Backbone as CSV, one residue per row, in Angstrom:
resi,resn,N_x,N_y,N_z,CA_x,CA_y,CA_z,C_x,C_y,C_z
1,MET,-0.073,-9.114,-22.575,-1.492,-8.845,-22.648,-1.998,-8.611,-21.229
2,ILE,-2.910,-7.675,-21.099,-3.517,-7.374,-19.808,-5.023,-7.547,-19.944
3,LEU,-5.603,-8.287,-19.011,-7.043,-8.473,-18.950,-7.532,-7.841,-17.653
4,LEU,-8.294,-6.763,-17.763,-8.791,-6.030,-16.604,-10.305,-6.089,-16.563
5,GLY,-10.867,-6.045,-15.367,-12.310,-5.965,-15.229,-12.789,-6.616,-13.957
6,PRO,-14.078,-6.487,-13.704,-14.658,-7.051,-12.487,-14.490,-8.568,-12.421
7,ALA,-14.680,-9.099,-11.235,-14.589,-10.551,-11.035,-15.636,-11.275,-11.871
8,SER,-15.346,-12.514,-12.193,-16.282,-13.433,-12.860,-16.584,-13.071,-14.302
9,ARG,-15.594,-12.513,-15.004,-15.803,-12.161,-16.401,-15.027,-13.061,-17.356
10,GLY,-14.269,-14.036,-16.826,-13.564,-14.993,-17.670,-12.104,-14.668,-17.930
11,LYS,-11.554,-13.699,-17.220,-10.162,-13.304,-17.447,-9.195,-14.448,-17.133
12,THR,-9.340,-15.045,-15.983,-8.448,-16.142,-15.589,-8.654,-17.347,-16.495
13,PHE,-9.888,-17.638,-16.849,-10.185,-18.758,-17.740,-9.476,-18.570,-19.075
14,ALA,-9.553,-17.356,-19.633,-8.906,-17.071,-20.918,-7.395,-17.183,-20.808
15,ALA,-6.819,-16.657,-19.728,-5.370,-16.714,-19.543,-4.906,-18.164,-19.391
16,ALA,-5.659,-18.959,-18.659,-5.308,-20.367,-18.498,-5.425,-21.118,-19.822
17,ALA,-6.370,-20.728,-20.661,-6.508,-21.354,-21.982,-5.262,-21.104,-22.827
18,VAL,-4.689,-19.914,-22.718,-3.445,-19.619,-23.443,-2.331,-20.530,-22.937
19,LEU,-2.240,-20.714,-21.627,-1.226,-21.622,-21.078,-1.402,-23.040,-21.608
20,ARG,-2.636,-23.518,-21.641,-2.892,-24.875,-22.152,-2.521,-24.968,-23.631
21,ALA,-2.852,-23.947,-24.396,-2.547,-23.954,-25.825,-1.046,-23.920,-26.079
22,ALA,-0.281,-23.395,-25.134,1.174,-23.280,-25.292,1.926,-24.513,-24.797
23,ALA,1.202,-25.560,-24.445,1.862,-26.791,-23.991,2.841,-27.260,-25.064
24,GLY,4.042,-27.599,-24.639,5.061,-28.064,-25.570,5.875,-26.949,-26.192
25,SER,5.596,-25.701,-25.804,6.311,-24.554,-26.371,7.268,-23.919,-25.372
26,GLY,7.762,-24.690,-24.450,8.665,-24.158,-23.431,7.981,-24.088,-22.080
27,SER,8.722,-23.612,-21.107,8.185,-23.569,-19.747,7.059,-22.541,-19.658
28,ARG,6.120,-22.833,-18.796,4.974,-21.954,-18.598,4.509,-22.086,-17.160
29,ALA,3.930,-21.031,-16.630,3.489,-21.048,-15.236,2.296,-20.131,-15.036
30,PHE,1.443,-20.554,-14.129,0.325,-19.754,-13.655,0.706,-19.305,-12.254
31,ILE,0.866,-18.004,-12.057,1.316,-17.485,-10.765,0.243,-16.561,-10.207
32,HIS,-0.351,-16.995,-9.099,-1.351,-16.194,-8.411,-0.606,-15.084,-7.675
33,PHE,-0.858,-13.833,-8.040,-0.066,-12.720,-7.526,-0.062,-12.622,-6.003
34,PRO,-1.203,-12.759,-5.310,-1.133,-12.713,-3.845,-0.222,-13.812,-3.267
35,GLY,-0.203,-14.973,-3.890,0.710,-16.033,-3.458,2.158,-15.675,-3.728
36,LEU,2.411,-15.018,-4.856,3.767,-14.569,-5.173,4.236,-13.551,-4.143
37,VAL,3.350,-12.642,-3.760,3.702,-11.650,-2.740,4.133,-12.354,-1.458
38,GLY,3.347,-13.334,-1.026,3.700,-14.087,0.181,5.039,-14.795,0.050
39,ALA,5.282,-15.393,-1.104,6.546,-16.116,-1.317,7.726,-15.159,-1.354
40,LEU,7.563,-13.998,-1.971,8.663,-13.035,-2.047,8.980,-12.417,-0.690
41,LEU,7.996,-12.368,0.193,8.239,-11.836,1.536,8.878,-12.859,2.463
42,ASP,8.860,-14.122,2.077,9.439,-15.199,2.886,10.868,-15.457,2.407
43,PRO,11.878,-15.146,3.223,13.267,-15.313,2.775,13.594,-16.729,2.298
44,ALA,12.953,-17.741,2.860,13.236,-19.126,2.460,12.649,-19.447,1.086
45,ARG,11.517,-18.860,0.748,10.849,-19.153,-0.529,11.180,-18.142,-1.620
46,ARG,11.747,-17.007,-1.246,11.994,-15.912,-2.193,12.813,-16.322,-3.408
47,PRO,13.966,-16.991,-3.259,14.771,-17.285,-4.457,14.034,-18.138,-5.497
48,THR,13.315,-19.144,-5.046,12.592,-20.019,-5.971,11.460,-19.269,-6.660
49,ALA,10.688,-18.502,-5.890,9.569,-17.746,-6.465,10.076,-16.685,-7.427
50,PHE,11.142,-16.015,-7.048,11.711,-14.954,-7.878,12.207,-15.525,-9.201
51,GLN,12.895,-16.648,-9.146,13.417,-17.272,-10.368,12.282,-17.762,-11.269
52,ALA,11.247,-18.355,-10.671,10.111,-18.829,-11.476,9.418,-17.658,-12.173
53,ALA,9.238,-16.553,-11.449,8.562,-15.391,-12.026,9.389,-14.749,-13.131
54,LYS,10.705,-14.786,-12.999,11.567,-14.187,-14.009,11.855,-15.146,-15.158
55,GLY,12.219,-16.368,-14.845,12.810,-17.252,-15.829,11.877,-18.118,-16.640
56,THR,10.651,-18.303,-16.189,9.713,-19.128,-16.944,9.368,-18.415,-18.246
57,ARG,9.332,-19.170,-19.342,9.120,-18.557,-20.648,7.785,-17.809,-20.730
58,LEU,6.681,-18.481,-20.456,5.349,-17.875,-20.514,4.742,-17.891,-19.122
59,VAL,4.368,-16.722,-18.629,3.791,-16.631,-17.287,2.465,-15.883,-17.342
60,VAL,1.502,-16.406,-16.588,0.276,-15.681,-16.293,0.397,-15.219,-14.847
61,PHE,0.361,-13.903,-14.642,0.286,-13.333,-13.302,-1.186,-13.021,-13.067
62,ASP,-1.831,-13.842,-12.261,-3.266,-13.730,-12.029,-3.535,-12.872,-10.795
63,GLU,-4.534,-12.035,-10.891,-4.978,-11.156,-9.814,-3.906,-10.159,-9.389
64,ILE,-3.268,-9.544,-10.388,-2.309,-8.481,-10.096,-3.034,-7.404,-9.296
65,GLY,-2.398,-6.949,-8.258,-3.018,-5.959,-7.386,-3.725,-6.599,-6.213
66,GLY,-3.921,-7.910,-6.271,-4.480,-8.616,-5.127,-3.392,-8.822,-4.089
67,GLY,-3.767,-8.955,-2.856,-2.778,-9.112,-1.790,-2.257,-7.752,-1.377
68,TYR,-1.699,-7.689,-0.222,-1.240,-6.416,0.305,0.171,-6.114,-0.174
69,VAL,0.331,-5.012,-0.858,1.640,-4.542,-1.285,1.841,-3.175,-0.640
70,LYS,2.717,-3.131,0.328,2.984,-1.896,1.064,3.719,-0.908,0.165
71,PRO,3.180,0.297,0.005,3.881,1.303,-0.802,5.307,1.518,-0.274
72,GLY,6.271,1.424,-1.162,7.665,1.598,-0.778,8.268,0.378,-0.108
73,GLY,7.503,-0.716,-0.014,7.993,-1.925,0.625,8.804,-2.793,-0.319
74,LEU,9.180,-3.966,0.157,10.048,-4.887,-0.572,9.444,-5.370,-1.890
75,ILE,8.136,-5.564,-1.942,7.509,-6.142,-3.136,7.646,-5.220,-4.344
76,GLU,7.537,-3.925,-4.153,7.627,-2.997,-5.289,8.913,-3.172,-6.098
77,PRO,10.106,-3.092,-5.475,11.316,-3.251,-6.296,11.494,-4.670,-6.837
78,LEU,11.042,-5.679,-6.089,11.168,-7.055,-6.593,10.267,-7.266,-7.802
79,PHE,9.034,-6.777,-7.738,8.126,-6.931,-8.871,8.632,-6.119,-10.067
80,GLU,9.155,-4.917,-9.797,9.730,-4.128,-10.886,10.869,-4.884,-11.560
81,GLU,11.719,-5.513,-10.782,12.821,-6.275,-11.387,12.296,-7.420,-12.237
82,ILE,11.280,-8.112,-11.749,10.671,-9.206,-12.525,10.155,-8.661,-13.854
83,ILE,9.407,-7.561,-13.800,8.824,-6.977,-15.011,9.914,-6.489,-15.950
84,PHE,10.898,-5.765,-15.427,11.961,-5.228,-16.278,12.745,-6.353,-16.931
85,TRP,13.026,-7.406,-16.183,13.792,-8.531,-16.731,12.992,-9.242,-17.813
86,ARG,11.714,-9.542,-17.537,10.867,-10.234,-18.515,10.715,-9.378,-19.770
87,HIS,10.540,-8.085,-19.590,10.414,-7.162,-20.720,11.683,-7.184,-21.565
88,GLY,12.830,-7.104,-20.917,14.105,-7.095,-21.639,14.400,-8.388,-22.363
89,GLU,13.893,-9.499,-21.840,14.112,-10.814,-22.444,12.990,-11.216,-23.397
90,PHE,12.034,-10.314,-23.611,10.893,-10.589,-24.505,10.133,-11.842,-24.088
91,ARG,9.940,-12.008,-22.790,9.195,-13.163,-22.281,7.694,-12.876,-22.351
92,PRO,6.928,-13.747,-23.009,5.484,-13.526,-23.078,4.867,-13.583,-21.684
93,THR,4.040,-12.584,-21.395,3.475,-12.444,-20.059,2.035,-11.969,-20.172
94,ILE,1.168,-12.576,-19.375,-0.237,-12.193,-19.329,-0.545,-11.768,-17.898
95,PHE,-1.269,-10.663,-17.778,-1.679,-10.162,-16.470,-3.197,-10.146,-16.412
96,THR,-3.751,-10.591,-15.293,-5.181,-10.419,-15.053,-5.333,-9.603,-13.780
97,SER,-6.397,-8.819,-13.733,-6.646,-8.009,-12.541,-8.104,-7.613,-12.493
98,ASN,-8.625,-7.489,-11.282,-9.976,-6.988,-11.086,-10.009,-5.466,-11.030
99,MET,-8.853,-4.838,-11.188,-8.787,-3.381,-11.156,-9.299,-2.798,-12.468
100,SER,-9.721,-1.551,-12.380,-10.034,-0.792,-13.591,-8.712,-0.326,-14.195
101,LEU,-8.773,0.193,-15.400,-7.570,0.704,-16.051,-6.945,1.827,-15.220
102,GLU,-7.771,2.703,-14.683,-7.270,3.819,-13.868,-6.613,3.302,-12.590
103,GLU,-7.248,2.323,-11.938,-6.667,1.746,-10.720,-5.345,1.052,-11.032
104,PHE,-5.282,0.365,-12.149,-4.060,-0.316,-12.557,-2.925,0.691,-12.728
105,ARG,-3.223,1.786,-13.416,-2.212,2.841,-13.624,-1.757,3.446,-12.302
106,ASP,-2.695,3.635,-11.374,-2.367,4.243,-10.079,-1.602,3.286,-9.164
107,HIS,-1.808,1.995,-9.349,-1.240,0.987,-8.450,0.248,0.759,-8.686
108,PHE,0.694,0.894,-9.925,2.077,0.591,-10.279,2.795,1.850,-10.740
109,SER,4.116,1.811,-10.677,4.911,2.958,-11.114,4.737,3.168,-12.617
110,ASP,4.998,4.385,-13.059,4.911,4.696,-14.489,5.844,3.803,-15.292
111,ARG,7.004,3.473,-14.731,7.968,2.614,-15.426,7.401,1.223,-15.659
112,VAL,6.723,0.673,-14.655,6.134,-0.665,-14.794,4.982,-0.621,-15.794
113,VAL,4.081,0.337,-15.644,2.921,0.435,-16.537,3.376,0.609,-17.980
114,ASP,4.384,1.432,-18.203,4.884,1.676,-19.561,5.402,0.383,-20.194
115,ARG,6.151,-0.393,-19.447,6.688,-1.646,-19.987,5.582,-2.672,-20.230
116,ILE,4.661,-2.778,-19.300,3.565,-3.740,-19.460,2.726,-3.384,-20.686
117,ARG,2.418,-2.104,-20.861,1.613,-1.688,-22.011,2.330,-1.956,-23.326
118,GLU,3.659,-1.815,-23.332,4.409,-2.048,-24.567,4.341,-3.508,-25.005
119,TRP,4.190,-4.427,-24.050,4.146,-5.849,-24.385,2.975,-6.207,-25.269
120,GLY,1.852,-5.598,-25.038,0.704,-6.004,-25.825,-0.545,-5.263,-25.423
121,PRO,-1.662,-5.718,-25.943,-2.914,-4.996,-25.751,-3.436,-5.082,-24.315
122,VAL,-4.248,-4.089,-23.984,-4.978,-4.068,-22.722,-6.444,-4.270,-23.078
123,TYR,-7.045,-5.283,-22.506,-8.467,-5.549,-22.732,-9.218,-5.305,-21.442
124,VAL,-10.228,-4.471,-21.511,-11.113,-4.260,-20.375,-12.320,-5.147,-20.613
125,VAL,-12.474,-6.141,-19.761,-13.505,-7.168,-19.920,-14.718,-6.766,-19.092
126,GLY,-15.844,-6.666,-19.742,-17.067,-6.270,-19.049,-18.144,-7.315,-19.196
127,GLY,-19.351,-6.859,-19.160,-20.480,-7.766,-19.294,-20.935,-8.304,-17.960
128,ALA,-21.883,-9.201,-18.032,-22.453,-9.796,-16.825,-21.503,-10.834,-16.226
129,SER,-21.668,-11.088,-14.965,-20.890,-12.110,-14.279,-21.176,-13.471,-14.892
130,LEU,-20.129,-14.165,-15.287,-20.308,-15.503,-15.859,-20.702,-16.506,-14.779
131,ARG,-20.255,-16.282,-13.559,-20.629,-17.196,-12.473,-22.114,-17.065,-12.140
132,GLU,-22.616,-15.840,-12.174,-24.048,-15.648,-11.909,-24.896,-16.222,-13.028
133,ALA,-24.391,-16.174,-14.252,-25.145,-16.671,-15.400,-25.060,-18.191,-15.535
134,TYR,-24.081,-18.803,-14.883,-23.853,-20.242,-15.022,-24.981,-21.025,-14.369
135,ARG,-25.501,-21.950,-15.098,-26.549,-22.851,-14.593,-26.081,-24.274,-14.846
136,PRO,-25.596,-24.946,-13.824,-25.105,-26.311,-14.052,-26.235,-27.225,-14.522
137,ALA,-25.846,-28.214,-15.290,-26.834,-29.193,-15.755,-27.417,-29.918,-14.558
138,ARG,-28.663,-30.248,-14.676,-29.308,-30.987,-13.584,-28.737,-32.378,-13.547
139,ARG,-28.466,-32.820,-12.359,-27.972,-34.183,-12.174,-29.157,-35.150,-12.274
140,PRO,-28.971,-36.222,-13.016,-30.064,-37.199,-13.090,-30.307,-37.828,-11.722
141,GLU,-31.522,-38.181,-11.517,-31.883,-38.829,-10.246,-31.157,-40.167,-10.134
142,ALA,-30.738,-40.474,-8.916,-30.059,-41.747,-8.680,-31.033,-42.893,-8.932
143,VAL,-30.530,-43.929,-9.536,-31.367,-45.084,-9.865,-31.399,-46.023,-8.695
């Protein structure tokens, strides 16, 4: 499943809710994509991050497209391998991104986009910012 749209629309909240609901159904992980990029670029952290991204049963990749990914750099083939492996193993995967559908298509290779789309639906989340609409309850005065 892919959740696309502007910031503060509830994409990460919804993806995290799926992770919570899947408790007890095998391994699961929330992976912040910019953090994954940093870990994959670090030779000492790469094997652990790579294995977690590939081998965990249910993964949420949050903020796909966030962080700097150099065109033709190391992250492109590593991320492609993660996607191809997860796709081949039928591993449930959720992606969130602040990109539009067009930006998402332009950001990744046709091979990656094709596999991600085959996994499940793409939802473009719109509406008003939930953070702007949020009004915390008033705190009672201290006694």
